[in-house]
N, C-alpha and C positions, 0 to 999 in steps of 0.2 A: 247708731250705723245699724246695730245689731238687726233692727227691723228690716231695713234694704237687704242685706243678705239674706234674709227669709224670703223677702218677695222675690231676688235674684234666683233663688234656687227652685222659689215654682213656677217662675216663669222661663228658665232655660230651655224647657220642651218646645217653648214658644218659638224661642229665638232659634233653635233649631229649623221647626217647620217653615220661619219666614227663611230661613237662609235655603232652606230647600227649594222655595217657592220661588224664590229670587234668583234659583240658578247658580248660585255661588260655589265653583269648582276649584277656586285657588287662592291664596292667601285668606284662608278661613279664620285665623285669630283675628286678622285686620276687621273684619266683616262683622265678625261675635263682639269684639271690642264696641264696634260703633253701634251694635245693638243693645249691648249694655248701657251705654251711656244713654240711648234711647230710652230706655226704661230708668234708669235712674231721671232723667227730665220728667216723663210721663208723672213718675212717683212724686216728685218735687212739687211738680204744676196740679196735680191732683185735686177736686175737691168734691166730696161727699153728693154735695147737692147735684152734682151734674148726671150722676148715673154713677151705673159698676164700672169697675176699675178696667177688667180685662179689656175689654172693647178698647178702650183708648190707650193700653199700653201696647195693644197690639199694633195701632196705628202709628203709633209713638214710634215703636222698634222697626217696624216696617217701612217708614219716613228716611229711619234714620240710616237704615242700609242703603235703600234708593238713594238718599243723599251721597254715600259713600263712594256706592255705582257710578254714579253722575261723575263726581269729583275723579275718581281713577280711569273713566273713559275719557276725559277731557285732558287728563296728564299722556295717557298713550298717545292721543292724537298730536300732542305739541313736543313729545321728546322722541328723539330718534335711538335705536337700540346702541349699545356698546358696539357691538359690530362696527357700525359706520362710522362710530370715534376711530376705531381702530384703523379702517380704511381709508379714512383722512389724515390718520398721523402718518401712516405708511407712504402716502401719494406725496405727501408735505415734505416728509424728512428722507425720503427713499432709503428705509432701515435695511430692507431687505437686499444685500448685494450676493452676486456671485461673480467673481473673475472679471471684475470692471462693468459688468450689465447688471442690471438690476430685473430682478424677477417680476417685479410687479409690473414694470414697464414692459416687461414681456408679455404678460398677461394680460394686460390692458389694451396691447395693440393688436391682440388675436381676438377682440371682442368687435361686433358689430360695432359701425359708427352709431348708431341711434341709440346702445345699449350704453356705449362709454358717453353720450351725451346726456345721457340720463344720470348717470351716476355724478357727473360732473355738476350739472345743474340743483341737484338733490345734496350733494355732500361738499362742494368748494361754495359754488354760488350760492348756497342756504336757501335755495327755493323751497316753500313747503309742498306737502304734497295735494291741499287743496290747487295751489296754483299750476304745480304741473299736470295735475288730472285736466284742469282746463286747456291748458296749452296741448297736450296731447290727445284731449277730444276722449277721455277716458274715465271711468268712475276714480273714486281714491284706491277703493279695493284693488282695482286693475293696477294701478300705478305699484300699488306695494308687493302686487303677485309678480309685478315684471320685475320690481327689485329683488324679490326673494329669488326668483331664478337666476337672475346674473350672479347674486352673491355666491349663490351656489354653485354656478359655474365658475366663480374666481376662486373658490374653497378647493375644488375639483383638481385645477389646473396647479396651485399653489401646493397642492399633497404631490402630485405626480411631478413638481420641481425638486422638492425636498427628497422624494425617492430618488430620483435622477443623483442629486447630489450627493446622498448616502450611498448609493453605489458606485458614482465614480470618483 
């Protein structure tokens, strides 16, 4: 395996270059590891009769990084961020209480009906972004932007309520 370690050391600059070309800006170690695995696969499958190793390695490394990007993209579309889980738990369990009334109930009542309906469809009924985009006649990005705006509004209201409780 010493030989592969030498190859890996020689090709680290190429891995960095590929990551820059693919515009990897987060999870660097995840993609660097995928690139290293791509290099290892290229090293194990390489045959001298097919030509130079460097172009073959480049394609294998780039393919491994792009495959990992696709996989991560699919995961992001399927999974809802943890913040949504918190909202769902708060809605179901009503953990946030203040003298008999629920702060979250008060905040949700202050939302426009359309925004509240979006939260219910998204977090309680479990509609996907694709389904909501079709229903609302918006893009998936538009639905996500609207959700982000609503969540920001809820957070701000929650902070105001906490400040009132701590002062009162």
